[in-house]
N, C-alpha and C positions, 0 to 999 in steps of 0.2 A: 518300537508298535507294538501296542498291548495283545495278552494274550489270554484267551480265554479258555479255562477247560471247566466241563462238567463230569459232576461226581455220580451214584449212583443217589436218587430220591430213596429217601428217609421212609421208612413203612410207618405206616399207623397204627395204634394200642392193636385194633381190632384186626390188620393185615397182621401184624406179630402174631397173634394168637391164631390167626388163621393156620399160620405156618407151618407154626408148630404144632399143632393138634392135625393136621392133614394131608403134608407134608410137602405141599406146593403152593404155590403162588397164582395170583389170577393169570389167563393165557396173556398173552402179547397182544390179540387184538382189543381186550379187553381194558388194557392197560393203557392203549393208544386211543379208546375209542369213549371211552366211560368218562367220566366226571371221577376226580378221589371223593367227593360223597356217593354218589353212586357205588363204588368199590367198597367203597367203609359201611354202608349197607347193608349190601350186600355179603360181606361178610359177618357183619354181627346178626343177619341172619339163619346163616349157615352154621353158623357157634350157635345158636341158639334152639334152630334145630337138629343139633349136632351133625348132619351131614351137608357133604361139600357140595359146593355147584358144580353142580352137573359139566355145563361147558366147560370149566376151568379143569377139573377133574380128569375130564376124557380127552382135551385137547390134544398131548402128544400122539394120538393114537387116532387121528385125524389128518387127514392130506387135505387140504384148500388148494392149491396149486400156487400159489405164493412164497416170499423168499421168507416169510415168518415161519415155514417149515423147518427150513433149516436149520432151526434153534434146538428142535428135538432130534436132530440126525445122531 
C-alpha cells in the first residue's frame, strides 16, 4: 500500500519577509480560510505600511473557544 506524507508548505517570499520583520506568521484561521493569494496580498500590504496585520499579531491573546486556541497554550 502506498504511503502519503505531507510536509510543511513552503512560505512565499512576502510571507518569509513578513515573518522576519514582525516575528510571527498568519493566524491558523487565516491560513485555513484564506487563499494563498489573499495571504500574499495581506503580507505585502503590511510590509509596505510597516505595520503587522492586527488579527495575526493579536491572535495569541484571543481565545475563540476552538481547538486552534491550543496552538498558543
